[in-house]
TORSE-7714 format. One record per residue (C-alpha): residue in three letters; x, y, z. Coordinates in nm, 3 decimals, decimal comma. Layout:
BEGIN
Ala	X	Y	Z
...
//
This chain:
BEGIN
Unk	-0,286	-14,845	5,832
Unk	-0,457	-15,061	5,573
Unk	-0,720	-15,305	5,700
Unk	-0,690	-15,587	5,450
Unk	-0,777	-15,877	5,677
Unk	-0,876	-15,976	6,029
Unk	-0,515	-15,976	6,150
Unk	-0,483	-15,611	6,043
Unk	-0,803	-15,530	6,229
Unk	-0,681	-15,714	6,538
Unk	-0,359	-15,511	6,540
Unk	-0,562	-15,192	6,488
Unk	-0,778	-15,271	6,792
Unk	-0,472	-15,371	6,993
Unk	-0,309	-15,033	6,932
Unk	-0,629	-14,849	7,014
Unk	-0,678	-15,036	7,342
Unk	-0,312	-14,999	7,436
Unk	-0,344	-14,623	7,410
Unk	-0,670	-14,633	7,606
Unk	-0,513	-14,827	7,892
Unk	-0,207	-14,601	7,902
Unk	-0,435	-14,300	7,931
Unk	-0,625	-14,462	8,217
Unk	-0,303	-14,512	8,415
Unk	-0,281	-14,132	8,422
Unk	-0,652	-14,066	8,481
Unk	-0,716	-14,310	8,768
Unk	-0,486	-14,139	9,024
Unk	-0,671	-13,812	8,957
Unk	-1,006	-13,985	9,005
Unk	-0,886	-14,138	9,333
Unk	-0,781	-13,794	9,460
Unk	-1,114	-13,643	9,355
Unk	-1,320	-13,910	9,535
Unk	-1,435	-13,850	9,894
Unk	-1,543	-14,203	9,976
Unk	-1,252	-14,404	10,111
Unk	-1,391	-14,721	9,952
Unk	-1,415	-14,548	9,615
Unk	-1,058	-14,422	9,648
Unk	-0,947	-14,777	9,721
Unk	-1,141	-14,908	9,422
Unk	-0,970	-14,661	9,188
Unk	-0,626	-14,741	9,330
Unk	-0,691	-15,114	9,297
Unk	-0,798	-15,072	8,936
Unk	-0,490	-14,863	8,864
Unk	-0,274	-15,161	8,963
Unk	-0,489	-15,385	8,742
Unk	-0,465	-15,143	8,451
Unk	-0,087	-15,143	8,472
Unk	-0,103	-15,523	8,446
Unk	-0,338	-15,491	8,148
Unk	-0,081	-15,272	7,974
Unk	0,186	-15,537	8,034
Unk	-0,039	-15,808	7,888
Unk	-0,099	-15,603	7,575
Unk	0,276	-15,553	7,540
Unk	0,319	-15,931	7,557
Unk	0,068	-15,970	7,276
Unk	0,253	-15,713	7,064
Unk	0,567	-15,920	7,118
Unk	0,384	-16,238	7,009
Unk	0,293	-16,062	6,686
Unk	0,650	-15,934	6,641
Unk	0,515	-15,580	6,644
Unk	0,636	-15,279	6,847
Unk	0,417	-15,189	7,145
Unk	0,285	-14,865	7,004
Unk	-0,063	-14,722	7,044
Unk	-0,280	-14,506	6,825
Unk	-0,484	-14,228	6,981
Unk	-0,805	-14,373	7,120
Unk	-1,063	-14,105	7,055
Unk	-1,328	-14,282	7,261
Unk	-1,113	-14,300	7,575
Unk	-0,993	-13,944	7,523
Unk	-1,355	-13,827	7,524
Unk	-1,450	-14,035	7,828
Unk	-1,155	-13,902	8,028
Unk	-1,233	-13,543	7,930
Unk	-1,592	-13,594	8,040
Unk	-1,470	-13,724	8,375
Unk	-1,233	-13,429	8,413
Unk	-1,519	-13,186	8,360
Unk	-1,715	-13,363	8,633
Unk	-1,425	-13,334	8,877
Unk	-1,416	-12,958	8,823
Unk	-1,784	-12,915	8,910
Unk	-1,904	-12,788	9,248
Unk	-2,128	-13,023	9,441
Unk	-2,174	-13,239	9,748
Unk	-1,913	-13,506	9,810
Unk	-2,158	-13,793	9,758
Unk	-2,292	-13,644	9,435
Unk	-1,944	-13,601	9,289
Unk	-1,857	-13,956	9,398
Unk	-2,172	-14,088	9,231
Unk	-2,071	-13,906	8,913
Unk	-1,720	-14,051	8,931
Unk	-1,864	-14,401	8,953
Unk	-2,077	-14,332	8,647
Unk	-1,775	-14,200	8,457
Unk	-1,567	-14,501	8,558
Unk	-1,838	-14,744	8,451
Unk	-1,860	-14,582	8,109
Unk	-1,490	-14,657	8,075
Unk	-1,539	-15,014	8,197
Unk	-1,817	-15,079	7,948
Unk	-1,601	-14,949	7,665
Unk	-1,311	-15,169	7,773
Unk	-1,535	-15,473	7,816
Unk	-1,648	-15,429	7,455
Unk	-1,289	-15,378	7,337
Unk	-1,147	-15,684	7,512
Unk	-1,442	-15,901	7,416
Unk	-1,394	-15,807	7,050
Unk	-1,018	-15,865	7,057
Unk	-1,059	-16,201	7,232
Unk	-1,295	-16,312	6,954
Unk	-1,050	-16,199	6,686
Unk	-0,764	-16,379	6,862
Unk	-0,967	-16,699	6,878
Unk	-1,048	-16,681	6,506
Unk	-0,683	-16,613	6,423
Unk	-0,564	-16,907	6,631
Unk	-0,372	-16,681	6,870
Unk	-0,441	-16,899	7,172
Unk	-0,206	-16,733	7,420
Unk	-0,327	-16,387	7,321
Unk	-0,688	-16,502	7,356
Unk	-0,614	-16,632	7,706
Unk	-0,457	-16,301	7,814
Unk	-0,740	-16,095	7,667
Unk	-1,008	-16,307	7,834
Unk	-0,825	-16,274	8,165
Unk	-0,834	-15,897	8,136
Unk	-1,196	-15,909	8,020
Unk	-1,295	-16,096	8,337
Unk	-1,117	-15,837	8,552
Unk	-1,290	-15,548	8,374
Unk	-1,627	-15,712	8,435
Unk	-1,545	-15,765	8,802
Unk	-1,444	-15,400	8,838
Unk	-1,776	-15,294	8,687
Unk	-1,961	-15,516	8,936
Unk	-1,763	-15,373	9,227
Unk	-1,847	-15,019	9,119
Unk	-2,214	-15,111	9,097
Unk	-2,203	-15,234	9,457
Unk	-2,038	-14,911	9,572
Unk	-2,300	-14,710	9,385
Unk	-2,583	-14,865	9,587
Unk	-2,479	-14,672	9,897
Unk	-2,319	-14,366	9,737
Unk	-2,618	-14,297	9,511
Unk	-2,843	-14,305	9,818
Unk	-2,621	-14,051	9,991
Unk	-2,636	-13,828	9,684
Unk	-3,016	-13,862	9,679
Unk	-3,040	-13,783	10,051
Unk	-2,760	-13,532	10,122
Unk	-2,908	-13,430	10,460
Unk	-2,906	-13,782	10,604
Unk	-2,620	-13,868	10,840
Unk	-2,503	-14,186	11,005
Unk	-2,201	-14,320	11,187
Unk	-1,918	-14,413	10,949
Unk	-1,925	-14,777	11,050
Unk	-2,294	-14,811	10,972
Unk	-2,345	-14,569	10,684
Unk	-2,275	-14,809	10,399
Unk	-2,485	-15,093	10,530
Unk	-2,789	-14,888	10,630
Unk	-2,789	-14,668	10,321
Unk	-2,703	-14,958	10,095
Unk	-3,001	-15,158	10,214
Unk	-3,241	-14,870	10,179
Unk	-3,096	-14,780	9,841
Unk	-3,149	-15,141	9,734
Unk	-3,513	-15,125	9,843
Unk	-3,447	-15,381	10,115
Unk	-3,705	-15,392	10,391
Unk	-3,448	-15,441	10,668
Unk	-3,481	-15,089	10,808
Unk	-3,859	-15,075	10,785
Unk	-3,900	-15,418	10,942
Unk	-3,667	-15,311	11,220
Unk	-3,881	-15,007	11,286
Unk	-4,186	-15,229	11,276
Unk	-4,042	-15,454	11,543
Unk	-3,960	-15,164	11,766
Unk	-4,302	-15,013	11,697
Unk	-4,463	-15,348	11,775
Unk	-4,306	-15,358	12,117
Unk	-4,415	-15,006	12,196
Unk	-4,771	-15,066	12,072
Unk	-4,793	-15,388	12,271
Unk	-4,695	-15,202	12,587
Unk	-4,966	-14,938	12,528
Unk	-5,237	-15,198	12,466
Unk	-5,126	-15,388	12,774
Unk	-5,161	-15,075	12,987
Unk	-5,503	-15,002	12,837
Unk	-5,612	-15,356	12,910
Unk	-5,501	-15,332	13,271
Unk	-5,685	-14,999	13,308
Unk	-6,007	-15,148	13,165
Unk	-5,979	-15,450	13,389
Unk	-5,944	-15,224	13,691
Unk	-6,248	-15,021	13,582
Unk	-6,458	-15,333	13,524
Unk	-6,341	-15,487	13,847
Unk	-6,425	-15,167	14,032
//
């Protein structure tokens, strides 16, 4: 299509993003099945539901423009999905594959954040107030998804870095997350326990010395 003005460019980006989102509705279920972490599976399923809503919003914007809801092949999203598919076919530990899936998903999120931010700016300049509102709503959700994935990565990356470490399921995320975040909670806990033990030893030594001196 010819790009003669900003409205043409806006429609071009709209078609590109529409195709990207449609592709993600097919990719996310595969990513959820490939993930081992239950929380990561839930995150992918949650974002699938959001992505379906994003598709509906884009279709509403097409209708506002009196244009058919038709995408054009998004080469960027095609490449990102192919990269993720290659990762899913690799052999590796569960945590390492999960960490890779988070990285792949965040690449997608960053692309979509850029796409929606750009389209929202175009809509504002074109005076498409309702379209701008819908695009900014989706933009906020994409940013939140990226933040949620970052939080998940704090524990999963630690597990990938330390594949031989084990912990009870109910405590794994919190303990590994804190250590992965360089928190001092675990070390200070050990220090407290160590302090009690050392205090007991010194107390016994003191009693022994007192007995010797007294004798």
